[in-house]
N, C-alpha and C positions, 0 to 999 in steps of 0.2 A: 504494499499499500504506500504510494508516493506522497510526499509532502504537497505536491501540486493538487492531488485529489482531495487531501484533507483541507487544504486552504480553500479550494473551490467549494467544498461542502460547507465550510464555515460561512462563506459569503452567501451561499444559498439559504442557510438556516438562520443567519443573524437578523431575525425579523421578530415582531411582537409575539407570535404564538409560542416562541421558545424563550425569548428574553424576559417577557413580562412575568410568566409564572415563575421562572428561575429567580427573579428579583424578589417576588413575593415570598417565595420559600426561604430565601436568605434573611428576609426581615422578620418573619414570623417568630422564630425563637427569641429574637431580641425583644420584640414587643410583648411576648408572653413570658418574659424571664421571671417575673415575680410569681406567676402562676405555676411555674414548674415545681416549686416546692410545696404546692398545696394539693398534690395528687393528680395533677393534670399533665404530668411529663409525657406519658404515653400518648395522650390525645394530641399534644402539640407535635410530637415526633410523627405520628401518623398523619397529621394535617400536612406537615412538610412533605411526607412521602406521597400523598395524593396530589399535591400541587406539582411536585417534580414528575410524577407520572404523566400529568397533563402536558408538562413541558416536553418530556421525552416522546410523547405521542406525536409532537410536531416534527420529529426527526424523520418521520415516514414520508413527509411531503417531498416531492421531487419536482421543483419548479421548471426544470428543463428536461422533463422526462423524455421527450422525443429525441432531443439532441444527445442526452446522456446514453440513451439506448444504443446509439450509433458509435459510442466511444469504445476504445479498446478494453475498457474495464468491464468485467462481467457484472451482472445485476447484484449478486451477493456482495461483491467488493464495494460497489457504490453505496449499497444500503449499510454495510458495516462501517464505512467511512462516515456516513451521516450520524449513525448511532454513536460512534466513538467521539465525535465532536460534541454531541449532546451529553454524553457521560462525563467528558472532561469538564463540562460546566456544572453538571448536577452532582457528581460525587463529592466535591469539596463542600458543597452546601449540605449534603446529607451527613457527612462526617462532622461538620460544624454543629448541626442540630443534635447529633448524638452526644458529642463531647459536652455541650452545654447542658443537656438533659442529665447526663451521667454525673456532672459536677454539682448540679443543683438539686437533683432528686435522689435520695438515698435508696428508695425502694426499687428503682429501675434495674432490670437485669440486662446488661449491656449486649451480650452476645445474642440472646433471644430477641431483644428489641431490634437489633441490627438486621437479623434475619427476617423479622416481621416487616421491617421498613423495606428491605430488598424485595419482598413478595409484593408489596403494594406498588413500589416503583416499577417493577417488571411488568405490571399490568399495562403501563402506558405504551411502551413500544410494541408490546404484543398486540394490543388493540389497534394501535396506529398503523402498523405494517399490515395487519390483517385487513383493515378497511382499505388501505392503499392497494393491496394486491387483489382483493376479491370483491371489490365494488366498483361501480361506475361513476362515483361522485367526483367532481372536479377538485374540490378542496377537502382532502381527507382529514385535515387537522380539526376542522369544525365538528364533523361527525364523530371523529375519534375522541375528542375531548368530552363530548356528551356521553359517549359510550364508556369512557374511562371513569367518569364520575358515577355513572349508573352502576358499573361493576363494583366500584369501591363502596358505594352505599349499600349494595347488595351484600357484600362481605360483612359490612357493619351490622346488617339486619339478620344475619344467620343466628339461629337459636343458640342459647348459651351452651347447650350440650354439644354443639358442634362448632364452637366459637373459633373464629380465626383472628378476631380483633383483640379480644380481651382474655385474660387469664382469670379463672374463677375457682375457688377452692372445691366446689361441689362437682365440677365438670371433669373433663379429661385430664390426665396427668400432663405435666410439663413436656415430657418427651413426645406425647401424642400431638400436642399443639405444634411443637417444632417440626414434626413430620408433615403436618398439614401445610405449614408455611413453606417448607422445603418443596413439597409437591406442587404448590402454586408457582414457585420460582421455576421449577422444571417444566411445568405446563406452558408457562409464558415463553421460555426459551425454545421449546418445541414449536410453538406457534410462530415465533419470529423466524426460525429456520425454515419452516414450511413456506412462509410468505416470501422469503428471499429466493426460493427456487425459481429459476427462469422457466416459464411455461414453454418457451421455444427451444430449450436446451436440447431436446431430443431431435 
């Protein structure tokens, strides 16, 4: 993957659908700093994760799709370049939110919370690239953003006995919840890989 491709991907993605949610995600932990020690650390971290998921959904957009398709770079390489650019912007923000939450809230379990955050963030590019690859909409970002929010709200609404969002003493053990979060990450990665397959490769 060349520097030219990454630079071109950045110029293609440096637009409000990526930059605005990333900025909001960076500001949220600072604005909610006082609430982190009042039992809201997990909610703040998940809020950051959902906003970053919306930002990464924008990496699926390919403004020069017809031109890029004629380039020497295969489809998977172009998609990977756009996602890497988005991750380079999103990962420092995610780490920043986790560090602040871990410093301010004593009850947070850092490793598990990081996996949970990764699960929510992975929903963004999975839905974004899915909409981009398997729909006929012109601006995949707008549809993908609504879909990402719907999926995340759906995860939040899962019954307590099957919880993905919160840990509860009467529900599944910690290990079972970690397995569910890990499964969500793997499902998102599988969806991304399937969306990146070139339908004309055969």
